MDTraj code that builds the backbone (N, CA, C; nanometers):
import mdtraj as md
import numpy as np

residues = "MET PHE LEU GLU ALA ALA ASP ASP MET LEU VAL ARG ARG TYR SER GLU THR ARG ARG PRO HIS PRO LEU GLY LYS ASP ALA THR VAL ALA GLN SER ILE GLN SER GLU ARG ASN THR LEU SER SER ILE ARG GLY LEU ALA ASP LEU LYS ILE ASP THR SER LYS PHE THR ALA HIS GLN LEU ARG ASP ILE VAL LYS GLU LYS PHE GLU GLY PRO ARG ASP ASN SER ARG ILE MET ILE GLN VAL THR SER PHE GLY PHE ARG ASN GLY ILE PRO SER ASP SER ASP LEU VAL PHE ASP VAL ARG PHE LEU PRO ASN PRO ASN TYR ILE PRO GLU PHE LYS PRO LEU THR GLY ARG HIS PRO SER VAL ALA ARG TYR ILE ARG GLY PHE PRO GLN THR ARG GLU PHE ILE GLU ARG ILE SER ASP LEU LEU GLN TYR LEU LEU PRO HIS TYR ILE ARG GLU GLY LYS SER TYR LEU THR ILE SER PHE GLY CYS THR GLY GLY GLN HIS ARG SER VAL MET MET ALA ASP GLU PHE CYS LYS ARG LEU ALA LYS SER GLY TYR LYS VAL LYS GLU SER HIS ARG ASP MET PRO ARG".split()
xyz = np.array([
    [0.0840, -0.1185, 0.0000],
    [0.0000, 0.0000, 0.0000],
    [0.0881, 0.1243, 0.0000],
    [0.0514, 0.2197, -0.0830],
    [0.1259, 0.3449, -0.0915],
    [0.0278, 0.4607, -0.0735],
    [0.0529, 0.5446, 0.0268],
    [-0.0325, 0.6602, 0.0527],
    [0.0301, 0.7840, -0.0091],
    [-0.0528, 0.8629, -0.0768],
    [-0.0048, 0.9865, -0.1368],
    [-0.1141, 1.0918, -0.1292],
    [-0.0781, 1.2151, -0.1656],
    [-0.1748, 1.3245, -0.1659],
    [-0.1295, 1.4286, -0.2663],
    [-0.2231, 1.5156, -0.3048],
    [-0.1914, 1.6233, -0.3989],
    [-0.0917, 1.7201, -0.3358],
    [-0.0093, 1.7840, -0.4209],
    [0.0940, 1.8754, -0.3712],
    [0.0371, 1.9861, -0.2820],
    [-0.0726, 2.0500, -0.3266],
    [-0.1272, 2.1609, -0.2471],
    [-0.1765, 2.1139, -0.1112],
    [-0.2302, 1.9894, -0.1052],
    [-0.2761, 1.9340, 0.0224],
    [-0.1569, 1.9062, 0.1142],
    [-0.0484, 1.8535, 0.0594],
    [0.0703, 1.8258, 0.1411],
    [0.1313, 1.9554, 0.1943],
    [0.1362, 2.0573, 0.1109],
    [0.1887, 2.1870, 0.1568],
    [0.1032, 2.2394, 0.2716],
    [-0.0287, 2.2275, 0.2552],
    [-0.1187, 2.2759, 0.3612],
    [-0.0997, 2.1967, 0.4904],
    [-0.0820, 2.0661, 0.4793],
    [-0.0629, 1.9834, 0.5992],
    [0.0653, 2.0211, 0.6726],
    [0.1716, 2.0432, 0.5978],
    [0.2967, 2.0863, 0.6632],
    [0.2779, 2.2225, 0.7286],
    [0.2032, 2.3102, 0.6643],
    [0.1791, 2.4436, 0.7190],
    [0.0957, 2.4360, 0.8468],
    [-0.0103, 2.3520, 0.8444],
    [-0.0997, 2.3423, 0.9596],
    [-0.0317, 2.2782, 1.0800],
    [0.0547, 2.1804, 1.0548],
    [0.1226, 2.1130, 1.1664],
    [0.2508, 2.1839, 1.2087],
    [0.2932, 2.2829, 1.1261],
    [0.4152, 2.3608, 1.1539],
    [0.5388, 2.2727, 1.1684],
    [0.5418, 2.1701, 1.0859],
    [0.6577, 2.0800, 1.0877],
    [0.7369, 2.0995, 0.9591],
    [0.8676, 2.0945, 0.9677],
    [0.9481, 2.1058, 0.8449],
    [0.9458, 1.9729, 0.7690],
    [0.9582, 1.9818, 0.6397],
    [0.9688, 1.8593, 0.5603],
    [1.1052, 1.7975, 0.5891],
    [1.1125, 1.6666, 0.6080],
    [1.2416, 1.6041, 0.6427],
    [1.3511, 1.6238, 0.5379],
    [1.3141, 1.6518, 0.4124],
    [1.4148, 1.6748, 0.3090],
    [1.4396, 1.8236, 0.2850],
    [1.3781, 1.9092, 0.3652],
    [1.3771, 2.0521, 0.3339],
    [1.4787, 2.1374, 0.4040],
    [1.6030, 2.0967, 0.4133],
    [1.7051, 2.1782, 0.4790],
    [1.7278, 2.3096, 0.4046],
    [1.7437, 2.3002, 0.2745],
    [1.7722, 2.4214, 0.1961],
    [1.6697, 2.4402, 0.0848],
    [1.5470, 2.3887, 0.1043],
    [1.4466, 2.3975, -0.0017],
    [1.3106, 2.4321, 0.0583],
    [1.2207, 2.4782, -0.0252],
    [1.0845, 2.5056, 0.0196],
    [1.0126, 2.3720, 0.0392],
    [0.8962, 2.3770, 0.1040],
    [0.8169, 2.2551, 0.1232],
    [0.7775, 2.1963, -0.0120],
    [0.7359, 2.2809, -0.1059],
    [0.6948, 2.2327, -0.2377],
    [0.8103, 2.1633, -0.3100],
    [0.9307, 2.2205, -0.3008],
    [1.0484, 2.1581, -0.3633],
    [1.0820, 2.0256, -0.2961],
    [1.0674, 2.0236, -0.1640],
    [1.0970, 1.9007, -0.0879],
    [0.9983, 1.7894, -0.1227],
    [0.8735, 1.8263, -0.1433],
    [0.7715, 1.7270, -0.1810],
    [0.8066, 1.6665, -0.3166],
    [0.8486, 1.7502, -0.4112],
    [0.8859, 1.6995, -0.5442],
    [1.0070, 1.6077, -0.5352],
    [1.1031, 1.6447, -0.4515],
    [1.2210, 1.5613, -0.4315],
    [1.1820, 1.4261, -0.3710],
    [1.0883, 1.4322, -0.2750],
    [1.0393, 1.3087, -0.2118],
    [0.9686, 1.2195, -0.3145],
    [0.8882, 1.2788, -0.4010],
    [0.8174, 1.2012, -0.5041],
    [0.9176, 1.1288, -0.5950],
    [1.0226, 1.2012, -0.6354],
    [1.1256, 1.1410, -0.7212],
    [1.1939, 1.0241, -0.6519],
    [1.2242, 1.0429, -0.5240],
    [1.2943, 0.9389, -0.4471],
    [1.2080, 0.8141, -0.4294],
    [1.0766, 0.8352, -0.4086],
    [0.9875, 0.7230, -0.3778],
    [0.9193, 0.6633, -0.5002],
    [0.9492, 0.7139, -0.6196],
    [0.8761, 0.6696, -0.7395],
    [0.8898, 0.5195, -0.7646],
    [1.0084, 0.4641, -0.7395],
    [1.0262, 0.3202, -0.7636],
    [0.9471, 0.2380, -0.6616],
    [0.9404, 0.2872, -0.5379],
    [0.8627, 0.2165, -0.4347],
    [0.7138, 0.2252, -0.4677],
    [0.6700, 0.3431, -0.5136],
    [0.5299, 0.3604, -0.5517],
    [0.4914, 0.2602, -0.6606],
    [0.5848, 0.2365, -0.7526],
    [0.5577, 0.1434, -0.8618],
    [0.5385, -0.0001, -0.8155],
    [0.5916, -0.0353, -0.6992],
    [0.5786, -0.1713, -0.6468],
    [0.4470, -0.1939, -0.5718],
    [0.3787, -0.0864, -0.5372],
    [0.2590, -0.0979, -0.4527],
    [0.1419, -0.1623, -0.5271],
    [0.0723, -0.2516, -0.4581],
    [-0.0496, -0.3120, -0.5128],
    [-0.1682, -0.2173, -0.4988],
    [-0.1618, -0.1343, -0.3971],
    [-0.2732, -0.0442, -0.3680],
    [-0.2189, 0.0965, -0.3460],
    [-0.2714, 0.1919, -0.4217],
    [-0.2317, 0.3329, -0.4053],
    [-0.3550, 0.4100, -0.3611],
    [-0.3406, 0.4860, -0.2536],
    [-0.4544, 0.5615, -0.2003],
    [-0.4181, 0.7092, -0.1948],
    [-0.4978, 0.7900, -0.2628],
    [-0.4818, 0.9357, -0.2561],
    [-0.5604, 0.9836, -0.1344],
    [-0.4906, 1.0337, -0.0344],
    [-0.5531, 1.0713, 0.0928],
    [-0.6027, 1.2165, 0.0948],
    [-0.5931, 1.2865, -0.0174],
    [-0.6213, 1.4305, -0.0216],
    [-0.7565, 1.4677, 0.0370],
    [-0.8595, 1.3900, 0.0058],
    [-0.9953, 1.4285, 0.0453],
    [-1.0489, 1.3502, 0.1646],
    [-0.9620, 1.2736, 0.2297],
    [-1.0084, 1.1919, 0.3416],
    [-0.9704, 1.2535, 0.4750],
    [-1.0603, 1.2385, 0.5738],
    [-1.0232, 1.2695, 0.7118],
    [-0.9445, 1.1497, 0.7646],
    [-0.8847, 1.1661, 0.8802],
    [-0.8099, 1.0545, 0.9403],
    [-0.9020, 0.9353, 0.9650],
    [-1.0249, 0.9615, 1.0094],
    [-1.1206, 0.8537, 1.0365],
    [-1.1598, 0.7819, 0.9072],
    [-1.1829, 0.8579, 0.8013],
    [-1.2202, 0.7964, 0.6737],
    [-1.1068, 0.7110, 0.6183],
    [-0.9856, 0.7616, 0.6293],
    [-0.8699, 0.6858, 0.5807],
    [-0.8543, 0.5565, 0.6601],
    [-0.8708, 0.5660, 0.7924],
    [-0.8627, 0.4457, 0.8759],
    [-0.9647, 0.3423, 0.8311],
    [-1.0878, 0.3877, 0.8035],
    [-1.1935, 0.2959, 0.7614],
    [-1.1599, 0.2283, 0.6288],
    [-1.1043, 0.3053, 0.5357],
    [-1.0689, 0.2503, 0.4042],
    [-0.9590, 0.1449, 0.4184],
    [-0.8574, 0.1764, 0.4962],
    [-0.7464, 0.0821, 0.5153],
    [-0.7955, -0.0445, 0.5851],
    [-0.8776, -0.0265, 0.6895],
    [-0.9298, -0.1438, 0.7613],
    [-1.0139, -0.2315, 0.6694],
    [-1.0958, -0.1674, 0.5871],
    [-1.1814, -0.2452, 0.4975],
    [-1.0994, -0.3205, 0.3942],
    [-0.9918, -0.2576, 0.3436],
    [-0.9073, -0.3233, 0.2438],
    [-0.8369, -0.4459, 0.3019],
    [-0.7947, -0.4357, 0.4289],
    [-0.7144, -0.5425, 0.4865],
    [-0.7911, -0.6364, 0.5784],
    [-0.9012, -0.5884, 0.6360],
    [-0.9777, -0.6735, 0.7265],
    [-1.1076, -0.7218, 0.6650],
    [-1.1517, -0.6591, 0.5567],
    [-1.2804, -0.6922, 0.4979],
    [-1.3896, -0.6095, 0.5633],
    [-1.5154, -0.6281, 0.5208],
    [-1.6250, -0.5475, 0.5740],
    [-1.6429, -0.5690, 0.7233],
    [-1.6936, -0.4658, 0.7902],
    [-1.7178, -0.4759, 0.9339],
    [-1.8328, -0.5716, 0.9599],
    [-1.8290, -0.6358, 1.0769],
    [-1.9448, -0.7131, 1.1180],
    [-1.9674, -0.6913, 1.2671],
    [-2.0808, -0.7387, 1.3119],
    [-2.1225, -0.7147, 1.4502],
    [-2.0296, -0.7772, 1.5527],
    [-1.9517, -0.8784, 1.5109],
    [-1.8667, -0.9479, 1.6069],
    [-1.7447, -0.8650, 1.6459],
    [-1.7253, -0.7485, 1.5811],
    [-1.6064, -0.6683, 1.6106],
    [-1.6237, -0.5794, 1.7331],
    [-1.7395, -0.5839, 1.7987],
    [-1.7594, -0.5050, 1.9201],
    [-1.8091, -0.5983, 2.0300],
    [-1.7520, -0.5839, 2.1497],
    [-1.7976, -0.6609, 2.2652],
    [-1.8896, -0.5707, 2.3468],
    [-2.0103, -0.6178, 2.3745],
    [-2.1078, -0.5389, 2.4487],
    [-2.1282, -0.6001, 2.5861],
    [-2.1054, -0.5201, 2.6888],
    [-2.1315, -0.5597, 2.8275],
    [-2.2645, -0.4976, 2.8664],
    [-2.3621, -0.5814, 2.9021],
    [-2.4917, -0.5314, 2.9484],
    [-2.5014, -0.5612, 3.0970],
    [-2.5242, -0.4577, 3.1758],
    [-2.5254, -0.4759, 3.3204],
    [-2.6470, -0.4109, 3.3843],
    [-2.6871, -0.4641, 3.4977],
    [-2.7928, -0.4022, 3.5777],
    [-2.7296, -0.3461, 3.7039],
    [-2.7942, -0.2452, 3.7610],
    [-2.7412, -0.1857, 3.8839],
    [-2.8534, -0.1146, 3.9581],
    [-2.8271, -0.0816, 4.0840],
    [-2.9204, -0.0039, 4.1642],
    [-2.8663, 0.1371, 4.1824],
    [-2.9497, 0.2373, 4.1570],
    [-2.9070, 0.3767, 4.1709],
    [-2.8634, 0.4086, 4.3138],
    [-2.9188, 0.3381, 4.4119],
    [-2.8809, 0.3671, 4.5512],
    [-2.7330, 0.3379, 4.5773],
    [-2.6720, 0.2565, 4.4899],
    [-2.5290, 0.2256, 4.5040],
    [-2.4436, 0.2982, 4.4002],
    [-2.5040, 0.3912, 4.3266],
    [-2.4293, 0.4685, 4.2278],
    [-2.4295, 0.4043, 4.0903],
    [-2.4027, 0.4875, 3.9897],
    [-2.3968, 0.4411, 3.8507],
    [-2.2608, 0.3763, 3.8252],
    [-2.2559, 0.2606, 3.7587],
    [-2.1264, 0.1976, 3.7267],
    [-2.0369, 0.2943, 3.6485],
    [-1.9157, 0.3115, 3.6924],
    [-1.8268, 0.4128, 3.6337],
    [-1.7865, 0.3826, 3.4901],
    [-1.7960, 0.2573, 3.4483],
    [-1.7540, 0.2224, 3.3121],
    [-1.8695, 0.2262, 3.2122],
    [-1.9848, 0.2792, 3.2524],
    [-2.1025, 0.2824, 3.1639],
    [-2.0817, 0.3781, 3.0474],
    [-2.1158, 0.3318, 2.9271],
    [-2.1191, 0.4191, 2.8095],
    [-2.2606, 0.4723, 2.7871],
    [-2.3581, 0.3847, 2.8049],
    [-2.4986, 0.4225, 2.7916],
    [-2.5709, 0.3804, 2.9192],
    [-2.6494, 0.4704, 2.9772],
    [-2.7231, 0.4406, 3.1008],
    [-2.8717, 0.4644, 3.0761],
    [-2.9529, 0.3637, 3.1096],
    [-3.0976, 0.3753, 3.0970],
    [-3.1613, 0.3558, 3.2344],
    [-3.2440, 0.4521, 3.2730],
    [-3.3109, 0.4524, 3.4028],
    [-3.4485, 0.3893, 3.3865],
    [-3.4728, 0.2753, 3.4529],
    [-3.6023, 0.2080, 3.4412],
    [-3.6849, 0.2207, 3.5691],
    [-3.6557, 0.3215, 3.6493],
    [-3.7324, 0.3431, 3.7723],
    [-3.8738, 0.3932, 3.7438],
    [-3.9050, 0.4278, 3.6200],
    [-4.0406, 0.4726, 3.5856],
    [-4.1375, 0.3547, 3.5764],
    [-4.0834, 0.2317, 3.5734],
    [-4.1691, 0.1131, 3.5652],
    [-4.2191, 0.0740, 3.7044],
    [-4.3383, 0.0129, 3.7151],
    [-4.3882, -0.0331, 3.8455],
    [-4.2877, -0.1256, 3.9132],
    [-4.2725, -0.1098, 4.0428],
    [-4.1679, -0.1801, 4.1175],
    [-4.2190, -0.3097, 4.1797],
    [-4.1682, -0.4256, 4.1353],
    [-4.2102, -0.5542, 4.1934],
    [-4.1703, -0.5691, 4.3401],
    [-4.0785, -0.4848, 4.3870],
    [-4.0313, -0.4943, 4.5249],
    [-4.1452, -0.4754, 4.6254],
    [-4.2517, -0.4052, 4.5834],
    [-4.3639, -0.3787, 4.6737],
    [-4.4672, -0.4904, 4.6745],
    [-4.4438, -0.5945, 4.5974],
    [-4.5331, -0.7108, 4.5963],
    [-4.4636, -0.8208, 4.6768],
    [-4.5219, -0.8587, 4.7924],
    [-4.4540, -0.9521, 4.8848],
    [-4.3978, -1.0780, 4.8199],
    [-4.4735, -1.1383, 4.7264],
    [-4.4252, -1.2635, 4.6664],
    [-4.3050, -1.2426, 4.5746],
    [-4.2886, -1.1185, 4.5220],
    [-4.1774, -1.0890, 4.4320],
    [-4.0544, -1.0340, 4.5049],
    [-4.0753, -0.9798, 4.6229],
    [-3.9669, -0.9109, 4.6948],
    [-3.8397, -0.9959, 4.7091],
    [-3.8490, -1.1224, 4.7466],
    [-3.7252, -1.2016, 4.7624],
    [-3.6663, -1.2524, 4.6313],
    [-3.7381, -1.2333, 4.5206],
    [-3.6922, -1.2841, 4.3907],
    [-3.6151, -1.1757, 4.3153],
    [-3.5698, -1.2081, 4.1959],
    [-3.5009, -1.1094, 4.1117],
    [-3.5723, -1.1011, 3.9765],
    [-3.5288, -1.0088, 3.8952],
    [-3.5866, -0.9913, 3.7623],
    [-3.5615, -1.1066, 3.6675],
    [-3.4788, -1.2013, 3.7074],
    [-3.4544, -1.3188, 3.6238],
    [-3.5608, -1.4260, 3.6444],
    [-3.6367, -1.4120, 3.7533],
    [-3.7421, -1.5101, 3.7802],
    [-3.8549, -1.4883, 3.6792],
    [-3.9049, -1.5953, 3.6168],
    [-4.0080, -1.5808, 3.5134],
    [-4.1318, -1.5027, 3.5595],
    [-4.1743, -1.5215, 3.6837],
    [-4.2945, -1.4520, 3.7332],
    [-4.2708, -1.3019, 3.7432],
    [-4.1528, -1.2643, 3.7907],
    [-4.1185, -1.1224, 3.8039],
    [-4.1047, -1.0600, 3.6651],
    [-4.0352, -1.1279, 3.5761],
    [-4.0165, -1.0767, 3.4394],
    [-4.1511, -1.0608, 3.3695],
    [-4.2410, -1.1579, 3.3903],
    [-4.3735, -1.1509, 3.3283],
    [-4.4528, -1.0320, 3.3834],
    [-4.4405, -1.0089, 3.5136],
    [-4.5097, -0.8957, 3.5765],
    [-4.4602, -0.7626, 3.5171],
    [-4.3277, -0.7457, 3.5092],
    [-4.2706, -0.6204, 3.4563],
    [-4.3085, -0.6022, 3.3098],
    [-4.3024, -0.7109, 3.2334],
    [-4.3314, -0.7034, 3.0908],
    [-4.4801, -0.6807, 3.0633],
    [-4.5627, -0.7016, 3.1639],
    [-4.7067, -0.6899, 3.1464],
    [-4.7577, -0.5478, 3.1300],
    [-4.6734, -0.4480, 3.1545],
    [-4.7168, -0.3087, 3.1432],
    [-4.6856, -0.2548, 3.0037],
    [-4.7795, -0.1764, 2.9478],
    [-4.7561, -0.1239, 2.8118],
    [-4.6320, -0.0364, 2.8022],
    [-4.5991, 0.0389, 2.9091],
    [-4.4803, 0.1246, 2.9031],
    [-4.3515, 0.0409, 2.8979],
    [-4.3559, -0.0803, 2.9551],
    [-4.2391, -0.1692, 2.9472],
    [-4.2167, -0.2129, 2.8036],
    [-4.3232, -0.2564, 2.7408],
    [-4.3113, -0.3052, 2.6026],
    [-4.2688, -0.1925, 2.5089],
    [-4.3236, -0.0738, 2.5313],
    [-4.2857, 0.0398, 2.4465],
    [-4.1398, 0.0776, 2.4681],
    [-4.0961, 0.0770, 2.5955],
    [-3.9562, 0.1090, 2.6273],
    [-3.8620, 0.0105, 2.5570],
    [-3.8942, -0.1179, 2.5646],
    [-3.8089, -0.2203, 2.5033],
    [-3.7972, -0.1961, 2.3528],
    [-3.9087, -0.1649, 2.2876],
    [-3.9055, -0.1421, 2.1431],
    [-3.8282, -0.0155, 2.1081],
    [-3.8486, 0.0913, 2.1851],
    [-3.7789, 0.2172, 2.1562],
    [-3.6282, 0.2042, 2.1771],
    [-3.5869, 0.1379, 2.2852],
    [-3.4427, 0.1215, 2.3105],
    [-3.3821, 0.0249, 2.2092],
    [-3.4580, -0.0766, 2.1682],
    [-3.4086, -0.1681, 2.0642],
    [-3.3818, -0.0913, 1.9354],
    [-3.4750, -0.0026, 1.8974],
    [-3.4562, 0.0785, 1.7773],
    [-3.3349, 0.1703, 1.7916],
    [-3.3192, 0.2300, 1.9104],
    [-3.2046, 0.3193, 1.9343],
    [-3.0729, 0.2432, 1.9201],
    [-3.0636, 0.1261, 1.9806],
    [-2.9399, 0.0479, 1.9736],
    [-2.9132, -0.0015, 1.8316],
    [-3.0195, -0.0364, 1.7614],
    [-3.0031, -0.0790, 1.6219],
    [-2.9437, 0.0339, 1.5385],
    [-2.9794, 0.1571, 1.5728],
    [-2.9240, 0.2730, 1.5025],
    [-2.7809, 0.3032, 1.5484],
    [-2.7570, 0.3006, 1.6812],
    [-2.6282, 0.3443, 1.7362],
    [-2.5130, 0.2476, 1.7126],
    [-2.5375, 0.1190, 1.7315],
    [-2.4264, 0.0234, 1.7328],
    [-2.3445, 0.0212, 1.6033],
    [-2.4059, 0.0232, 1.4855],
    [-2.3231, 0.0286, 1.3642],
    [-2.2356, 0.1535, 1.3577],
    [-2.2854, 0.2656, 1.4134],
    [-2.2047, 0.3881, 1.4151],
    [-2.0864, 0.3740, 1.5112],
    [-2.1088, 0.3108, 1.6266],
    [-1.9978, 0.2860, 1.7196],
    [-1.8924, 0.1963, 1.6541],
    [-1.9383, 0.0940, 1.5838],
    [-1.8454, 0.0031, 1.5151],
    [-1.7668, 0.0793, 1.4089],
    [-1.8367, 0.1639, 1.3328],
    [-1.7722, 0.2427, 1.2268],
    [-1.6648, 0.3344, 1.2826],
    [-1.6865, 0.3848, 1.4034],
    [-1.5892, 0.4742, 1.4662],
    [-1.4762, 0.3987, 1.5356],
    [-1.4791, 0.2666, 1.5279],
    [-1.3689, 0.1866, 1.5812],
    [-1.3843, 0.1444, 1.7262],
    [-1.5022, 0.1645, 1.7840],
    [-1.5215, 0.1256, 1.9241],
    [-1.5271, -0.0265, 1.9316],
    [-1.4486, -0.0846, 2.0198],
    [-1.4440, -0.2300, 2.0295],
    [-1.5119, -0.2824, 2.1548],
    [-1.5473, -0.1926, 2.2473],
    [-1.6091, -0.2353, 2.3727],
    [-1.7123, -0.1315, 2.4137],
    [-1.8327, -0.1756, 2.4499],
    [-1.9405, -0.0845, 2.4880],
    [-2.0125, -0.1415, 2.6096],
    [-2.0337, -0.0575, 2.7107],
    [-2.1067, -0.1002, 2.8296],
    [-2.2413, -0.0291, 2.8356],
    [-2.3478, -0.1082, 2.8358],
    [-2.4843, -0.0566, 2.8442],
    [-2.5383, -0.0942, 2.9814],
    [-2.5801, 0.0052, 3.0591],
    [-2.6261, -0.0195, 3.1955],
    [-2.7724, 0.0177, 3.2123],
    [-2.8451, -0.0697, 3.2818],
    [-2.9846, -0.0447, 3.3149],
    [-2.9949, -0.0325, 3.4661],
    [-3.0538, 0.0771, 3.5124],
    [-3.0607, 0.1001, 3.6563],
    [-3.2026, 0.1124, 3.7081],
    [-3.2268, 0.0540, 3.8256],
    [-3.3514, 0.0765, 3.8988],
    [-3.3116, 0.1141, 4.0418],
    [-3.4026, 0.1111, 4.1341],
    [-3.3703, 0.1593, 4.2688],
    [-3.2665, 0.0727, 4.3379],
    [-3.2960, -0.0585, 4.3471],
    [-3.2051, -0.1467, 4.4199],
    [-3.1233, -0.2400, 4.3347],
    [-3.1549, -0.2470, 4.2057],
    [-3.0781, -0.3345, 4.1173],
    [-3.1135, -0.4810, 4.1293],
    [-3.2401, -0.5094, 4.1678],
    [-3.2814, -0.6482, 4.1875],
    [-3.3840, -0.6984, 4.0861],
    [-3.4766, -0.6109, 4.0479],
    [-3.5898, -0.6568, 3.9679],
    [-3.5940, -0.5963, 3.8273],
    [-3.6344, -0.4693, 3.8167],
    [-3.6572, -0.4068, 3.6857],
    [-3.5303, -0.4010, 3.6013],
    [-3.4211, -0.3541, 3.6600],
    [-3.2965, -0.3423, 3.5826],
    [-3.2428, -0.4789, 3.5415],
    [-3.2610, -0.5780, 3.6289],
    [-3.2139, -0.7140, 3.5990],
    [-3.2927, -0.7718, 3.4818],
    [-3.4252, -0.7525, 3.4865],
    [-3.5094, -0.8027, 3.3771],
    [-3.4696, -0.7380, 3.2449],
    [-3.4451, -0.6050, 3.2480],
    [-3.4086, -0.5338, 3.1253],
    [-3.2727, -0.5787, 3.0718],
    [-3.1749, -0.5905, 3.1589],
    [-3.0420, -0.6354, 3.1152],
    [-3.0516, -0.7737, 3.0521],
    [-3.1289, -0.8606, 3.1150],
    [-3.1472, -0.9960, 3.0639],
    [-3.2140, -0.9926, 2.9257],
    [-3.3172, -0.9104, 2.9123],
    [-3.3908, -0.8978, 2.7859],
    [-3.3001, -0.8478, 2.6728],
    [-3.2201, -0.7440, 2.7023],
    [-3.1374, -0.6853, 2.5963],
    [-3.0171, -0.7723, 2.5633],
    [-2.9694, -0.8489, 2.6586],
    [-2.8631, -0.9454, 2.6266],
    [-2.9131, -1.0452, 2.5226],
    [-3.0331, -1.0942, 2.5433],
    [-3.0891, -1.1919, 2.4496],
    [-3.1103, -1.1287, 2.3119],
    [-3.1624, -1.0067, 2.3107],
    [-3.1906, -0.9400, 2.1834],
    [-3.0621, -0.9108, 2.1054],
    [-2.9615, -0.8614, 2.1760],
    [-2.8352, -0.8287, 2.1087],
    [-2.7645, -0.9543, 2.0581],
    [-2.7667, -1.0607, 2.1391],
    [-2.7050, -1.1867, 2.0963],
    [-2.7760, -1.2411, 1.9731],
    [-2.9097, -1.2287, 1.9712],
    [-2.9876, -1.2755, 1.8567],
    [-2.9546, -1.1962, 1.7302],
    [-2.9133, -1.0686, 1.7491],
    [-2.8756, -0.9841, 1.6347],
    [-2.7320, -1.0072, 1.5898],
    [-2.6602, -1.0979, 1.6565],
    [-2.5256, -1.1336, 1.6127],
    [-2.4125, -1.0651, 1.6867],
    [-2.4420, -0.9925, 1.7939],
    [-2.3376, -0.9242, 1.8700],
    [-2.2801, -1.0166, 1.9775],
    [-2.1530, -0.9940, 2.0110],
    [-2.0921, -1.0625, 2.1256],
    [-2.1373, -0.9880, 2.2505],
    [-2.1990, -1.0577, 2.3426],
    [-2.2572, -0.9918, 2.4594],
    [-2.2167, -1.0644, 2.5874],
    [-2.1848, -0.9853, 2.6892],
    [-2.1630, -1.0372, 2.8249],
    [-2.2660, -0.9731, 2.9160],
    [-2.3180, -1.0503, 3.0080],
    [-2.4207, -1.0002, 3.0999],
    [-2.3667, -1.0006, 3.2417],
    [-2.3967, -0.8950, 3.3160],
    [-2.3591, -0.8913, 3.4573],
    [-2.4651, -0.8150, 3.5355],
    [-2.4737, -0.8445, 3.6636],
    [-2.5720, -0.7816, 3.7517],
    [-2.4976, -0.7377, 3.8775],
    [-2.4576, -0.6117, 3.8788],
    [-2.3670, -0.5619, 3.9822],
    [-2.4235, -0.5785, 4.1238],
    [-2.5506, -0.5487, 4.1427],
    [-2.6071, -0.5457, 4.2784],
    [-2.6973, -0.6646, 4.3087],
    [-2.6942, -0.7654, 4.2260],
    [-2.7754, -0.8850, 4.2483],
    [-2.6828, -1.0032, 4.2758],
    [-2.7104, -1.0858, 4.3803],
    [-2.8156, -1.0655, 4.4799],
    [-2.7754, -0.9573, 4.5797],
    [-2.8702, -0.9216, 4.6688],
    [-2.8429, -0.8191, 4.7690],
    [-2.7209, -0.8598, 4.8499],
])
top = md.Topology()
chain = top.add_chain()
for i, resn in enumerate(residues, 1):
    res = top.add_residue(resn, chain, resSeq=i)
    for name in ("N", "CA", "C"):
        top.add_atom(name, md.element.get_by_symbol(name[0]), res)
traj = md.Trajectory(xyz[None], top)
């Protein structure tokens, strides 16, 4: 692979970075660029791939190089950690995305559910039984479907998604469990954790 750029772009880059051209002891930047082109012409001729970087940002160039050598991106290139937590113990410091599910009815106030967690089928069924739960799941699923490819495109290899409720036992656990299944079904590598469960 051989990277090159138009003369005016190279002059501008040297000007913007305020760096001297390595061949420019007694010559202008433009003269040094021409000298460099002459010196590297035989190497350029050996390259299988020549890329003119003039119109690319650093991010765009990175994407082009990665695609040429790694192939197209896929969902397996990002590891997603989905965790539940209780706000009373603070938000996990490594969270990239935090969703507050305290707006959902709390199973903790139902005696038969209090000793259980959101992983128990009865508790999960109770939480899922409310229309706002189902709507929340669909809206966040749509949001993640939109966001994750952009995170991958930007080179992010690890993402932590946290769901929080009051104590981290019921609602947040059910949500983390639900989204782990959904993301895994969509082809993502997913790890699940429940910071505050059990008490």
